[in-house]
C-alpha positions, -999 to +999 in steps of 0.1 A: +235-335+618+268-354+614+262-391+621+286-418+631+296-431+597+294-398+577+330-387+586+360-398+565+391-407+585+407-372+583+375-355+596+372-380+624+408-370+633+395-335+639+369-348+663+397-364+682+423-336+680+425-333+718+433-370+721+466-389+716+471-397+679+467-434+684+431-429+694+421-424+658+433-459+649+415-473+679+382-456+670+384-463+633+392-500+640+364-502+665+338-488+640+349-506+609+367-538+620+351-546+653+317-532+640+313-518+675+293-489+688+316-464+706+303-475+740+317-510+732+352-501+721+367-512+753+403-499+747+389-464+748+385-444+780+350-444+793+348-406+790+358-407+753+333-434+746+305-413+762+316-382+742+317-401+709+282-416+715+269-381+721+288-363+693+284-390+666+249-404+669+236-432+647+218-423+616+193-452+616+166-457+642+152-493+641+115-495+636+108-531+628+127-563+618+110-590+598+124-625+593+117-650+565+131-681+549+137-698+582+159-669+594+179-666+562+163-633+551+160-604+574+144-571+565+152-540+586+129-509+585+148-478+596+137-443+603+160-414+593+163-379+607+133-360+594+110-390+595+118-407+562+120-445+562+141-469+543+146-507+542+177-529+542+177-567+535+202-592+548+202-625+528+221-655+540+231-683+515+253-713+519+283-696+503+278-659+510+259-633+530+246-604+510+232-570+521+208-553+498+213-515+504+190-485+498+205-454+483+175-431+485+143-427+505+118-435+478+126-433+441+119-408+413+122-433+384+085-442+384+088-478+373+052-488+376+058-524+388+081-514+417+067-505+451+094-480+457+087-462+425+050-462+432+057-445+465+077-416+449+109-399+459+116-383+493+154-376+494+189-389+488+207-408+516+240-395+530+272-416+530+267-423+567+231-435+562+243-459+534+274-472+553+254-477+586+230-500+568+258-524+560+273-521+595+240-528+612+233-558+589+269-570+595+263-569+632+232-590+627+251-615+605+278-618+631+252-628+657+245-657+634+282-665+630+283-652+595+303-625+578+288-602+551+307-609+519+285-592+492+268-558+489+242-550+462+228-515+457+194-529+448+173-515+477+152-484+476+162-457+452+183-452+420+220-455+430+232-435+399+210-406+409+230-404+442+263-416+428+287-394+448+274-407+481+270-442+468+306-442+455+321-428+487+302-455+506+315-481+482+351-469+488+344-473+526+331-508+521+362-517+501+389-499+520+376-501+556+351-530+558+374-551+537+350-562+509+363-570+475+351-546+448+342-577+428+316-585+455+300-551+453+272-545+427+258-511+418+225-512+399+207-487+377+175-485+356+197-471+329+211-437+339+237-435+311+258-406+326+261-426+358+273-456+340+299-435+322+310-419+354+313-454+370+335-464+341+360-437+350+362-446+387+389-468+401+372-499+416+360-527+393+325-531+409+298-551+391+272-533+371+236-544+371+210-529+347+173-532+354+164-537+317+129-554+317+124-548+280+146-551+249+128-526+226+123-489+232+085-490+228+079-514+256+107-501+278+093-466+276+062-480+293+079-501+319+109-479+327+101-443+318+137-431+320+142-450+288+127-420+270+158-400+280+183-428+277+171-452+250+184-488+247+210-480+220+227-454+243+224-477+273+241-506+255+269-483+243+275-473+279+274-510+291+298-520+264+323-493+274+320-503+310+327-539+302+357-529+281+371-507+309+364-530+339+363-565+325+334-572+348+302-591+340+272-569+332+240-583+346+206-575+331+177-577+356+144-588+339+112-589+360+090-614+343+055-599+338+028-622+325+018-614+289+040-582+289+077-591+284+077-629+285+069-636+248+092-655+225+099-623+206+111-607+239+135-635+244+149-631+209+153-594+213+170-598+247+194-624+234+204-601+206+214-574+231+233-600+252+253-614+223+267-579+217+284-582+251+290-619+250+303-637+270+302-611+297+265-604+298+242-624+321+204-622+325+187-626+359+151-636+353+129-625+383+093-636+385+075-603+392+068-599+429+033-586+439+029-549+447-004-531+455+000-505+428+006-529+399-023-554+392-005-574+365+008-607+377+042-623+374+049-649+348+042-685+359+074-704+368+071-729+340+070-701+315+099-683+332+120-715+328+109-718+292+120-682+286+154-690+301+158-720+278+149-699+248+174-673+258+201-699+261+192-715+228+198-680+212+232-677+229+225-657+260+234-667+296+205-666+320+195-676+355+161-678+372+165-659+405+150-675+435+127-650+452+137-643+488+115-627+515+084-623+493+062-630+524+077-600+543+078-577+512+116-579+511+119-593+476+130-574+444+106-545+437+087-548+470+106-523+492+084-494+502+093-488+538+057-492+549+047-462+528+014-462+509+017-468+472-004-454+444-031-477+433-042-475+397-039-489+362-006-501+348+015-474+331 
């Protein structure tokens, strides 16, 4: 089924081939500038609005909406065609409004501390399903007199495993929704061919790597894909991306009590960062609770000490404030209401 935001402009023109040529501009502007449903694009004839609603249905069916942080964090649960479910998170800050987007229903990367990975992989999302997440979140932000300014592919799924759809959606965000490429971040657990493919693509988006360990032995446990793409290969790819795009590379580090928060971990991580200095930045994220991973997050005092130790060794680091933990909207918690596998830590 072709949904509303699947079609590129030239294919939408085919849907409108019986209409005057200016209708294409009106419809495209209505969908991407006005963020309007066809029924609300008032400069279109009523008959055309009705036809577009029928021929180009929405991809996302709202299931629930959860709100936290006094309204500044909104998590949307959507159902897709076929019954799969995904989640999208809108986060409002004083200086920006960010949408955290899903790229897959579930995830095949099997990171044990992540609820999405615990739930397993269902399928890739289409371009339309990705784009519509941002449009719907942007509509919600507009109701709050805010405009979405940033997009992060840090929701459900591994973006590099669905890179063609992710990239086409990114081009749509940049070219049609008007977001700067520098305000779009694509994350990965370390799919090296994906990073190299991104290096050759035109837009200078930000790259975020879910690192979590700075030696192969520990990272093999925490992030199983490391067995295929070890840290040395990953760092080579990051270095080439930085050289090509001149954009900061972020390393995401979920702080796990007694696992990756030791002084030795900080020293190893700082060594990796210095290789990309001054363009590498570490985001320290106190591990968020998930049912399938009994190990707890590092206490905040130790997280801050770890940050200080990184900085003393020449690395740039920030402690990320958790948003939406109480509604399972924080980093690593998205599971779309699916049961996760309970058991021992990998």
